[in-house]
PDB file of N, CA, C and O in Angstrom, chain B, residues numbered from 101:
ATOM      1  N   MET B 101      61.121  25.360  33.559  1.00  0.00           N
ATOM      2  CA  MET B 101      60.522  23.704  34.176  1.00  0.00           C
ATOM      3  C   MET B 101      59.281  24.733  34.389  1.00  0.00           C
ATOM      4  O   MET B 101      59.398  25.958  34.414  1.00  0.00           O
ATOM      5  N   ILE B 102      58.202  24.084  34.520  1.00  0.00           N
ATOM      6  CA  ILE B 102      56.510  25.597  35.102  1.00  0.00           C
ATOM      7  C   ILE B 102      56.684  24.677  36.128  1.00  0.00           C
ATOM      8  O   ILE B 102      56.927  23.496  35.884  1.00  0.00           O
ATOM      9  N   ASP B 103      56.521  25.364  37.896  1.00  0.00           N
ATOM     10  CA  ASP B 103      56.076  24.972  38.695  1.00  0.00           C
ATOM     11  C   ASP B 103      54.727  24.130  38.841  1.00  0.00           C
ATOM     12  O   ASP B 103      53.773  24.739  38.356  1.00  0.00           O
ATOM     13  N   PRO B 104      54.456  23.088  39.297  1.00  0.00           N
ATOM     14  CA  PRO B 104      52.966  21.875  39.257  1.00  0.00           C
ATOM     15  C   PRO B 104      52.272  23.216  39.979  1.00  0.00           C
ATOM     16  O   PRO B 104      51.533  23.786  39.176  1.00  0.00           O
ATOM     17  N   THR B 105      52.320  23.903  41.365  1.00  0.00           N
ATOM     18  CA  THR B 105      51.012  24.580  41.082  1.00  0.00           C
ATOM     19  C   THR B 105      51.342  25.047  40.870  1.00  0.00           C
ATOM     20  O   THR B 105      51.832  25.501  41.904  1.00  0.00           O
ATOM     21  N   LEU B 106      51.897  25.995  39.589  1.00  0.00           N
ATOM     22  CA  LEU B 106      51.606  27.687  38.983  1.00  0.00           C
ATOM     23  C   LEU B 106      50.411  26.199  37.657  1.00  0.00           C
ATOM     24  O   LEU B 106      49.529  26.662  36.934  1.00  0.00           O
ATOM     25  N   SER B 107      50.595  25.206  37.660  1.00  0.00           N
ATOM     26  CA  SER B 107      49.741  24.075  36.457  1.00  0.00           C
ATOM     27  C   SER B 107      48.803  23.707  36.762  1.00  0.00           C
ATOM     28  O   SER B 107      47.921  23.215  36.059  1.00  0.00           O
ATOM     29  N   VAL B 108      48.825  23.909  38.059  1.00  0.00           N
ATOM     30  CA  VAL B 108      47.036  22.709  38.611  1.00  0.00           C
ATOM     31  C   VAL B 108      46.346  24.279  39.016  1.00  0.00           C
ATOM     32  O   VAL B 108      45.164  24.622  39.027  1.00  0.00           O
ATOM     33  N   THR B 109      47.574  25.044  39.332  1.00  0.00           N
ATOM     34  CA  THR B 109      46.359  26.692  39.744  1.00  0.00           C
ATOM     35  C   THR B 109      45.453  27.178  38.249  1.00  0.00           C
ATOM     36  O   THR B 109      44.307  27.609  38.117  1.00  0.00           O
ATOM     37  N   LEU B 110      46.636  26.861  37.160  1.00  0.00           N
ATOM     38  CA  LEU B 110      45.751  27.143  36.131  1.00  0.00           C
ATOM     39  C   LEU B 110      44.399  26.752  35.740  1.00  0.00           C
ATOM     40  O   LEU B 110      43.382  27.374  35.435  1.00  0.00           O
ATOM     41  N   ALA B 111      44.796  25.201  35.875  1.00  0.00           N
ATOM     42  CA  ALA B 111      44.040  23.970  35.472  1.00  0.00           C
ATOM     43  C   ALA B 111      42.511  24.141  36.235  1.00  0.00           C
ATOM     44  O   ALA B 111      41.493  24.011  35.554  1.00  0.00           O
ATOM     45  N   ILE B 112      42.432  24.442  37.696  1.00  0.00           N
ATOM     46  CA  ILE B 112      41.396  25.007  38.214  1.00  0.00           C
ATOM     47  C   ILE B 112      41.138  26.380  37.616  1.00  0.00           C
ATOM     48  O   ILE B 112      40.032  26.557  37.106  1.00  0.00           O
ATOM     49  N   ALA B 113      41.955  27.303  37.615  1.00  0.00           N
ATOM     50  CA  ALA B 113      41.392  28.789  36.694  1.00  0.00           C
ATOM     51  C   ALA B 113      40.780  28.794  35.494  1.00  0.00           C
ATOM     52  O   ALA B 113      40.042  29.707  35.124  1.00  0.00           O
ATOM     53  N   SER B 114      41.127  27.505  34.645  1.00  0.00           N
ATOM     54  CA  SER B 114      40.792  27.174  33.370  1.00  0.00           C
ATOM     55  C   SER B 114      39.233  26.367  33.920  1.00  0.00           C
ATOM     56  O   SER B 114      38.200  26.933  33.561  1.00  0.00           O
ATOM     57  N   LEU B 115      39.169  25.761  34.319  1.00  0.00           N
ATOM     58  CA  LEU B 115      37.103  24.537  34.985  1.00  0.00           C
ATOM     59  C   LEU B 115      37.045  26.103  35.071  1.00  0.00           C
ATOM     60  O   LEU B 115      36.767  26.928  34.201  1.00  0.00           O
ATOM     61  N   ALA B 116      37.464  26.288  36.654  1.00  0.00           N
ATOM     62  CA  ALA B 116      36.157  27.402  37.413  1.00  0.00           C
ATOM     63  C   ALA B 116      36.204  28.375  35.592  1.00  0.00           C
ATOM     64  O   ALA B 116      34.981  28.463  35.474  1.00  0.00           O
ATOM     65  N   GLY B 117      36.444  28.669  35.032  1.00  0.00           N
ATOM     66  CA  GLY B 117      35.607  29.690  33.470  1.00  0.00           C
ATOM     67  C   GLY B 117      35.514  29.035  32.867  1.00  0.00           C
ATOM     68  O   GLY B 117      34.656  29.574  32.167  1.00  0.00           O
ATOM     69  N   LEU B 118      35.735  27.891  32.303  1.00  0.00           N
ATOM     70  CA  LEU B 118      34.439  27.274  31.303  1.00  0.00           C
ATOM     71  C   LEU B 118      33.262  26.564  32.192  1.00  0.00           C
ATOM     72  O   LEU B 118      32.260  26.261  31.544  1.00  0.00           O
ATOM     73  N   ALA B 119      33.248  26.265  33.566  1.00  0.00           N
ATOM     74  CA  ALA B 119      31.839  26.549  33.800  1.00  0.00           C
ATOM     75  C   ALA B 119      31.075  27.323  33.778  1.00  0.00           C
ATOM     76  O   ALA B 119      30.059  27.298  33.083  1.00  0.00           O
ATOM     77  N   MET B 120      31.693  28.922  35.203  1.00  0.00           N
ATOM     78  CA  MET B 120      31.512  30.039  34.194  1.00  0.00           C
ATOM     79  C   MET B 120      30.536  30.382  32.799  1.00  0.00           C
ATOM     80  O   MET B 120      29.495  31.036  32.874  1.00  0.00           O
ATOM     81  N   VAL B 121      31.096  29.797  31.495  1.00  0.00           N
ATOM     82  CA  VAL B 121      30.571  30.184  30.475  1.00  0.00           C
ATOM     83  C   VAL B 121      29.784  29.261  30.073  1.00  0.00           C
ATOM     84  O   VAL B 121      29.259  29.395  28.967  1.00  0.00           O
ATOM     85  N   THR B 122      29.541  28.227  30.786  1.00  0.00           N
ATOM     86  CA  THR B 122      28.990  26.917  30.537  1.00  0.00           C
ATOM     87  C   THR B 122      27.457  27.280  30.804  1.00  0.00           C
ATOM     88  O   THR B 122      26.425  27.195  30.139  1.00  0.00           O
ATOM     89  N   PHE B 123      27.875  27.842  32.430  1.00  0.00           N
ATOM     90  CA  PHE B 123      25.910  27.807  33.445  1.00  0.00           C
ATOM     91  C   PHE B 123      25.778  29.781  32.342  1.00  0.00           C
ATOM     92  O   PHE B 123      24.876  30.008  31.536  1.00  0.00           O
ATOM     93  N   ALA B 124      26.466  30.401  32.554  1.00  0.00           N
ATOM     94  CA  ALA B 124      25.507  31.132  31.216  1.00  0.00           C
ATOM     95  C   ALA B 124      25.016  30.924  29.884  1.00  0.00           C
ATOM     96  O   ALA B 124      23.860  31.146  29.523  1.00  0.00           O
ATOM     97  N   GLY B 125      25.756  30.576  29.318  1.00  0.00           N
ATOM     98  CA  GLY B 125      25.027  29.857  28.045  1.00  0.00           C
ATOM     99  C   GLY B 125      23.737  29.038  28.425  1.00  0.00           C
ATOM    100  O   GLY B 125      23.109  28.751  27.406  1.00  0.00           O
ATOM    101  N   LEU B 126      23.301  28.694  29.281  1.00  0.00           N
ATOM    102  CA  LEU B 126      22.154  27.084  29.348  1.00  0.00           C
ATOM    103  C   LEU B 126      21.657  28.730  30.330  1.00  0.00           C
ATOM    104  O   LEU B 126      20.485  28.534  30.653  1.00  0.00           O
ATOM    105  N   ALA B 127      21.869  29.409  30.586  1.00  0.00           N
ATOM    106  CA  ALA B 127      20.829  30.326  31.194  1.00  0.00           C
ATOM    107  C   ALA B 127      19.831  31.258  29.920  1.00  0.00           C
ATOM    108  O   ALA B 127      18.655  31.428  29.595  1.00  0.00           O
ATOM    109  N   GLY B 128      21.548  31.776  29.426  1.00  0.00           N
ATOM    110  CA  GLY B 128      20.746  32.023  27.812  1.00  0.00           C
ATOM    111  C   GLY B 128      19.598  30.861  27.003  1.00  0.00           C
ATOM    112  O   GLY B 128      18.451  30.938  26.562  1.00  0.00           O
ATOM    113  N   TRP B 129      20.601  29.844  27.106  1.00  0.00           N
ATOM    114  CA  TRP B 129      18.776  29.399  26.144  1.00  0.00           C
ATOM    115  C   TRP B 129      18.211  28.902  26.478  1.00  0.00           C
ATOM    116  O   TRP B 129      17.782  27.932  25.855  1.00  0.00           O
ATOM    117  N   ARG B 130      17.566  29.391  28.418  1.00  0.00           N
ATOM    118  CA  ARG B 130      16.687  28.751  29.171  1.00  0.00           C
ATOM    119  C   ARG B 130      15.565  30.011  28.843  1.00  0.00           C
ATOM    120  O   ARG B 130      14.340  29.970  28.727  1.00  0.00           O
ATOM    121  N   GLY B 131      16.266  30.829  28.774  1.00  0.00           N
ATOM    122  CA  GLY B 131      15.823  32.459  28.731  1.00  0.00           C
ATOM    123  C   GLY B 131      15.550  32.248  27.192  1.00  0.00           C
ATOM    124  O   GLY B 131      14.353  31.979  27.296  1.00  0.00           O
ATOM    125  N   TRP B 132      15.888  32.152  25.372  1.00  0.00           N
ATOM    126  CA  TRP B 132      15.261  31.773  24.533  1.00  0.00           C
ATOM    127  C   TRP B 132      14.324  30.844  24.713  1.00  0.00           C
ATOM    128  O   TRP B 132      13.333  31.174  24.061  1.00  0.00           O
ATOM    129  N   LEU B 133      14.128  29.686  25.370  1.00  0.00           N
ATOM    130  CA  LEU B 133      13.282  29.369  25.029  1.00  0.00           C
ATOM    131  C   LEU B 133      11.658  29.403  25.949  1.00  0.00           C
ATOM    132  O   LEU B 133      10.684  28.650  25.922  1.00  0.00           O
ATOM    133  N   SER B 134      11.935  30.505  26.624  1.00  0.00           N
ATOM    134  CA  SER B 134      10.633  31.009  27.471  1.00  0.00           C
ATOM    135  C   SER B 134      10.200  31.926  26.657  1.00  0.00           C
ATOM    136  O   SER B 134       9.002  31.870  26.376  1.00  0.00           O
ATOM    137  N   LEU B 135      11.330  33.418  25.830  1.00  0.00           N
ATOM    138  CA  LEU B 135      10.881  33.795  25.334  1.00  0.00           C
ATOM    139  C   LEU B 135       9.796  33.031  23.706  1.00  0.00           C
ATOM    140  O   LEU B 135       8.677  33.357  23.309  1.00  0.00           O
ATOM    141  N   LYS B 136      10.559  32.209  23.285  1.00  0.00           N
ATOM    142  CA  LYS B 136       9.767  31.509  22.311  1.00  0.00           C
ATOM    143  C   LYS B 136       8.052  30.779  22.411  1.00  0.00           C
ATOM    144  O   LYS B 136       7.102  30.752  21.628  1.00  0.00           O
ATOM    145  N   GLN B 137       8.356  30.113  24.154  1.00  0.00           N
ATOM    146  CA  GLN B 137       7.134  30.146  24.860  1.00  0.00           C
ATOM    147  C   GLN B 137       6.257  30.608  24.410  1.00  0.00           C
ATOM    148  O   GLN B 137       5.520  30.205  23.511  1.00  0.00           O
ATOM    149  N   GLN B 138       6.247  31.525  25.008  1.00  0.00           N
ATOM    150  CA  GLN B 138       5.837  33.179  25.327  1.00  0.00           C
ATOM    151  C   GLN B 138       5.078  33.395  24.065  1.00  0.00           C
ATOM    152  O   GLN B 138       3.891  33.722  24.038  1.00  0.00           O
ATOM    153  N   GLU B 139       5.823  33.195  23.030  1.00  0.00           N
ATOM    154  CA  GLU B 139       5.484  34.138  21.714  1.00  0.00           C
ATOM    155  C   GLU B 139       4.869  32.928  20.884  1.00  0.00           C
ATOM    156  O   GLU B 139       4.700  33.108  19.678  1.00  0.00           O
ATOM    157  N   LEU B 140       4.459  31.476  21.559  1.00  0.00           N
ATOM    158  CA  LEU B 140       3.187  31.105  21.453  1.00  0.00           C
ATOM    159  C   LEU B 140       2.605  30.605  21.510  1.00  0.00           C
ATOM    160  O   LEU B 140       2.087  29.766  20.774  1.00  0.00           O
ATOM    161  N   VAL B 141       2.407  31.106  22.862  1.00  0.00           N
ATOM    162  CA  VAL B 141       0.866  31.292  23.932  1.00  0.00           C
ATOM    163  C   VAL B 141       0.771  32.870  23.248  1.00  0.00           C
ATOM    164  O   VAL B 141      -0.173  32.806  22.460  1.00  0.00           O
ATOM    165  N   ARG B 142       1.136  33.742  23.228  1.00  0.00           N
ATOM    166  CA  ARG B 142       0.451  34.603  22.104  1.00  0.00           C
ATOM    167  C   ARG B 142       0.166  34.552  21.262  1.00  0.00           C
ATOM    168  O   ARG B 142      -0.398  35.609  20.977  1.00  0.00           O
ATOM    169  N   THR B 143       0.168  33.800  20.376  1.00  0.00           N
ATOM    170  CA  THR B 143      -0.034  34.357  19.035  1.00  0.00           C
ATOM    171  C   THR B 143      -0.966  32.592  18.907  1.00  0.00           C
ATOM    172  O   THR B 143      -1.418  32.207  17.829  1.00  0.00           O
ATOM    173  N   HIS B 144      -1.063  31.905  19.976  1.00  0.00           N
ATOM    174  CA  HIS B 144      -2.097  30.700  19.736  1.00  0.00           C
ATOM    175  C   HIS B 144      -2.246  30.778  21.673  1.00  0.00           C
ATOM    176  O   HIS B 144      -1.635  30.340  22.648  1.00  0.00           O
ATOM    177  N   PRO B 145      -3.492  31.648  21.378  1.00  0.00           N
ATOM    178  CA  PRO B 145      -4.149  31.691  23.312  1.00  0.00           C
ATOM    179  C   PRO B 145      -5.117  30.317  23.858  1.00  0.00           C
ATOM    180  O   PRO B 145      -5.378  29.753  24.921  1.00  0.00           O
ATOM    181  N   GLU B 146      -5.407  30.209  22.591  1.00  0.00           N
ATOM    182  CA  GLU B 146      -5.754  28.590  23.010  1.00  0.00           C
ATOM    183  C   GLU B 146      -5.168  27.314  22.931  1.00  0.00           C
ATOM    184  O   GLU B 146      -4.331  27.423  22.034  1.00  0.00           O
ATOM    185  N   PRO B 147      -5.131  25.935  23.454  1.00  0.00           N
ATOM    186  CA  PRO B 147      -5.129  25.136  22.078  1.00  0.00           C
ATOM    187  C   PRO B 147      -6.768  24.818  21.263  1.00  0.00           C
ATOM    188  O   PRO B 147      -7.968  24.912  21.523  1.00  0.00           O
ATOM    189  N   MET B 148      -6.011  24.465  20.332  1.00  0.00           N
ATOM    190  CA  MET B 148      -6.926  24.135  18.842  1.00  0.00           C
ATOM    191  C   MET B 148      -7.359  23.013  18.836  1.00  0.00           C
ATOM    192  O   MET B 148      -6.763  22.349  19.684  1.00  0.00           O
ATOM    193  N   PRO B 149      -8.434  22.191  18.076  1.00  0.00           N
ATOM    194  CA  PRO B 149      -9.248  20.924  18.910  1.00  0.00           C
ATOM    195  C   PRO B 149      -8.135  20.213  17.352  1.00  0.00           C
ATOM    196  O   PRO B 149      -7.688  20.713  16.320  1.00  0.00           O
ATOM    197  N   ALA B 150      -8.096  18.812  18.011  1.00  0.00           N
ATOM    198  CA  ALA B 150      -8.058  17.921  16.988  1.00  0.00           C
ATOM    199  C   ALA B 150      -7.961  18.403  15.704  1.00  0.00           C
ATOM    200  O   ALA B 150      -7.182  18.945  14.921  1.00  0.00           O
ATOM    201  N   MET B 151      -9.734  17.729  15.886  1.00  0.00           N
ATOM    202  CA  MET B 151     -10.501  17.833  14.085  1.00  0.00           C
ATOM    203  C   MET B 151     -11.326  17.600  14.238  1.00  0.00           C
ATOM    204  O   MET B 151     -11.957  16.614  13.856  1.00  0.00           O
ATOM    205  N   GLN B 152     -11.701  18.726  15.072  1.00  0.00           N
ATOM    206  CA  GLN B 152     -12.779  19.583  15.142  1.00  0.00           C
ATOM    207  C   GLN B 152     -13.277  20.706  14.087  1.00  0.00           C
ATOM    208  O   GLN B 152     -12.393  21.542  13.897  1.00  0.00           O
ATOM    209  N   GLY B 153     -14.215  20.893  13.504  1.00  0.00           N
ATOM    210  CA  GLY B 153     -14.608  21.579  11.502  1.00  0.00           C
ATOM    211  C   GLY B 153     -13.188  20.900  10.978  1.00  0.00           C
ATOM    212  O   GLY B 153     -12.322  21.700  11.333  1.00  0.00           O
ATOM    213  N   ALA B 154     -12.687  20.021  10.439  1.00  0.00           N
ATOM    214  CA  ALA B 154     -11.814  19.193   9.743  1.00  0.00           C
ATOM    215  C   ALA B 154     -13.458  20.102   8.349  1.00  0.00           C
ATOM    216  O   ALA B 154     -14.678  20.226   8.234  1.00  0.00           O
ATOM    217  N   SER B 155     -11.724  20.539   7.485  1.00  0.00           N
ATOM    218  CA  SER B 155     -12.800  20.555   5.920  1.00  0.00           C
ATOM    219  C   SER B 155     -12.412  19.433   5.374  1.00  0.00           C
ATOM    220  O   SER B 155     -11.556  18.596   5.662  1.00  0.00           O
ATOM    221  N   ALA B 156     -13.323  19.574   4.385  1.00  0.00           N
ATOM    222  CA  ALA B 156     -13.987  18.957   2.989  1.00  0.00           C
ATOM    223  C   ALA B 156     -12.511  17.824   2.999  1.00  0.00           C
ATOM    224  O   ALA B 156     -12.375  16.639   3.304  1.00  0.00           O
ATOM    225  N   SER B 157     -11.528  18.941   2.477  1.00  0.00           N
ATOM    226  CA  SER B 157     -10.357  17.993   1.479  1.00  0.00           C
ATOM    227  C   SER B 157      -9.300  17.257   3.112  1.00  0.00           C
ATOM    228  O   SER B 157      -8.699  16.266   2.697  1.00  0.00           O
ATOM    229  N   ALA B 158      -9.131  17.377   3.927  1.00  0.00           N
ATOM    230  CA  ALA B 158      -8.972  16.947   4.967  1.00  0.00           C
ATOM    231  C   ALA B 158      -9.476  15.759   4.970  1.00  0.00           C
ATOM    232  O   ALA B 158      -8.765  14.895   4.458  1.00  0.00           O
ATOM    233  N   ARG B 159     -10.967  15.285   5.584  1.00  0.00           N
ATOM    234  CA  ARG B 159     -11.602  14.176   4.997  1.00  0.00           C
ATOM    235  C   ARG B 159     -11.853  13.759   4.327  1.00  0.00           C
ATOM    236  O   ARG B 159     -12.527  12.823   4.760  1.00  0.00           O
ATOM    237  N   ILE B 160     -11.792  13.690   2.394  1.00  0.00           N
ATOM    238  CA  ILE B 160     -11.156  13.334   1.825  1.00  0.00           C
ATOM    239  C   ILE B 160     -10.196  12.196   2.064  1.00  0.00           C
ATOM    240  O   ILE B 160     -10.381  10.979   2.020  1.00  0.00           O
ATOM    241  N   GLU B 161      -8.806  13.120   2.406  1.00  0.00           N
ATOM    242  CA  GLU B 161      -8.193  12.549   2.578  1.00  0.00           C
ATOM    243  C   GLU B 161      -7.595  11.251   3.467  1.00  0.00           C
ATOM    244  O   GLU B 161      -6.914  10.238   3.313  1.00  0.00           O
ATOM    245  N   ILE B 162      -8.326  11.992   4.507  1.00  0.00           N
ATOM    246  CA  ILE B 162      -8.785  10.698   5.561  1.00  0.00           C
ATOM    247  C   ILE B 162      -9.084   9.679   5.285  1.00  0.00           C
ATOM    248  O   ILE B 162      -8.598   8.796   5.992  1.00  0.00           O
ATOM    249  N   ALA B 163     -10.125   9.189   4.011  1.00  0.00           N
ATOM    250  CA  ALA B 163     -11.189   7.790   3.838  1.00  0.00           C
ATOM    251  C   ALA B 163     -10.061   7.726   2.277  1.00  0.00           C
ATOM    252  O   ALA B 163     -10.413   7.077   1.292  1.00  0.00           O
ATOM    253  N   ASP B 164      -8.778   8.479   2.319  1.00  0.00           N
ATOM    254  CA  ASP B 164      -8.135   8.003   1.099  1.00  0.00           C
ATOM    255  C   ASP B 164      -7.166   7.057   1.836  1.00  0.00           C
ATOM    256  O   ASP B 164      -7.174   5.940   1.319  1.00  0.00           O
ATOM    257  N   LEU B 165      -6.439   7.156   2.757  1.00  0.00           N
ATOM    258  CA  LEU B 165      -5.589   6.493   3.936  1.00  0.00           C
ATOM    259  C   LEU B 165      -6.213   5.583   4.501  1.00  0.00           C
ATOM    260  O   LEU B 165      -5.758   4.477   4.791  1.00  0.00           O
ATOM    261  N   LYS B 166      -7.189   5.941   4.679  1.00  0.00           N
ATOM    262  CA  LYS B 166      -8.300   4.762   4.770  1.00  0.00           C
ATOM    263  C   LYS B 166      -8.163   3.295   4.406  1.00  0.00           C
ATOM    264  O   LYS B 166      -7.859   2.339   5.118  1.00  0.00           O
ATOM    265  N   GLU B 167      -8.435   3.354   3.242  1.00  0.00           N
ATOM    266  CA  GLU B 167      -8.857   2.404   1.864  1.00  0.00           C
ATOM    267  C   GLU B 167      -7.662   2.244   1.516  1.00  0.00           C
ATOM    268  O   GLU B 167      -7.470   1.057   1.252  1.00  0.00           O
ATOM    269  N   ARG B 168      -6.301   3.183   1.321  1.00  0.00           N
ATOM    270  CA  ARG B 168      -5.780   2.857   1.475  1.00  0.00           C
ATOM    271  C   ARG B 168      -4.753   1.557   1.494  1.00  0.00           C
ATOM    272  O   ARG B 168      -4.178   0.762   0.751  1.00  0.00           O
ATOM    273  N   ILE B 169      -5.043   2.118   3.661  1.00  0.00           N
ATOM    274  CA  ILE B 169      -4.226   0.920   4.874  1.00  0.00           C
ATOM    275  C   ILE B 169      -6.134  -0.250   4.297  1.00  0.00           C
ATOM    276  O   ILE B 169      -6.673   0.745   3.813  1.00  0.00           O
ATOM    277  N   ARG B 170      -6.600  -0.739   4.205  1.00  0.00           N
ATOM    278  CA  ARG B 170      -7.327  -1.623   3.799  1.00  0.00           C
ATOM    279  C   ARG B 170      -7.218  -2.490   2.711  1.00  0.00           C
ATOM    280  O   ARG B 170      -7.384  -3.707   2.786  1.00  0.00           O
ATOM    281  N   LYS B 171      -6.809  -1.573   1.223  1.00  0.00           N
ATOM    282  CA  LYS B 171      -5.429  -2.910  -0.365  1.00  0.00           C
ATOM    283  C   LYS B 171      -4.867  -3.435   0.351  1.00  0.00           C
ATOM    284  O   LYS B 171      -4.950  -4.647   0.551  1.00  0.00           O
ATOM    285  N   LEU B 172      -3.924  -2.421   1.103  1.00  0.00           N
ATOM    286  CA  LEU B 172      -2.504  -2.962   1.719  1.00  0.00           C
ATOM    287  C   LEU B 172      -2.573  -4.312   2.987  1.00  0.00           C
ATOM    288  O   LEU B 172      -1.668  -5.135   3.124  1.00  0.00           O
ATOM    289  N   GLU B 173      -3.175  -4.298   3.379  1.00  0.00           N
ATOM    290  CA  GLU B 173      -3.931  -5.173   4.535  1.00  0.00           C
ATOM    291  C   GLU B 173      -4.485  -6.968   3.918  1.00  0.00           C
ATOM    292  O   GLU B 173      -4.668  -8.143   4.236  1.00  0.00           O
ATOM    293  N   ALA B 174      -4.525  -6.007   2.895  1.00  0.00           N
ATOM    294  CA  ALA B 174      -5.744  -7.388   1.938  1.00  0.00           C
ATOM    295  C   ALA B 174      -4.710  -8.230   1.232  1.00  0.00           C
ATOM    296  O   ALA B 174      -4.552  -9.449   1.153  1.00  0.00           O
ATOM    297  N   ILE B 175      -4.001  -7.111   0.704  1.00  0.00           N
ATOM    298  CA  ILE B 175      -2.475  -8.247  -0.092  1.00  0.00           C
ATOM    299  C   ILE B 175      -1.312  -8.124   0.954  1.00  0.00           C
ATOM    300  O   ILE B 175      -0.170  -8.037   0.503  1.00  0.00           O
ATOM    301  N   ALA B 176      -1.535  -8.104   2.529  1.00  0.00           N
ATOM    302  CA  ALA B 176      -0.746  -8.777   3.366  1.00  0.00           C
ATOM    303  C   ALA B 176      -1.589 -10.079   3.305  1.00  0.00           C
ATOM    304  O   ALA B 176      -1.068 -11.157   3.593  1.00  0.00           O
ATOM    305  N   ALA B 177      -2.858  -9.984   2.941  1.00  0.00           N
ATOM    306  CA  ALA B 177      -3.876 -11.192   3.537  1.00  0.00           C
ATOM    307  C   ALA B 177      -3.602 -12.176   2.682  1.00  0.00           C
ATOM    308  O   ALA B 177      -3.751 -13.368   2.947  1.00  0.00           O
ATOM    309  N   GLY B 178      -3.178 -11.715   1.589  1.00  0.00           N
ATOM    310  CA  GLY B 178      -3.726 -12.361   0.526  1.00  0.00           C
ATOM    311  C   GLY B 178      -4.969 -12.655   0.288  1.00  0.00           C
ATOM    312  O   GLY B 178      -5.642 -13.565   0.771  1.00  0.00           O
ATOM    313  N   VAL B 179      -5.237 -11.907  -0.424  1.00  0.00           N
ATOM    314  CA  VAL B 179      -6.588 -11.754  -0.636  1.00  0.00           C
ATOM    315  C   VAL B 179      -6.721 -10.876  -1.534  1.00  0.00           C
ATOM    316  O   VAL B 179      -6.856  -9.659  -1.405  1.00  0.00           O
ATOM    317  N   ASP B 180      -6.663 -11.851  -2.961  1.00  0.00           N
ATOM    318  CA  ASP B 180      -7.580 -10.494  -4.394  1.00  0.00           C
ATOM    319  C   ASP B 180      -8.740 -10.063  -4.843  1.00  0.00           C
ATOM    320  O   ASP B 180      -9.852 -10.511  -5.120  1.00  0.00           O
ATOM    321  N   LEU B 181      -7.638  -8.146  -4.831  1.00  0.00           N
ATOM    322  CA  LEU B 181      -8.894  -7.347  -4.973  1.00  0.00           C
ATOM    323  C   LEU B 181      -9.539  -7.408  -6.564  1.00  0.00           C
ATOM    324  O   LEU B 181     -10.574  -6.797  -6.835  1.00  0.00           O
TER     325      LEU B 181
END
């Protein structure tokens, strides 16, 4: 038979080992995220403007989407186009 004290000691040691591995993994994950954030800042040092200087094709696509939305709203309202 296994001594109950030995079982409790093994369980506590296993739990402590699992906690150490978990904290090491979490530290590694945070370090990796920090590295990726630094890479993003290095490649894009300034925030990109939302629609400033949008290309002609982007403006055409937005106008097309607005037209499609207008048609769908008309269909939903029961208006015949």
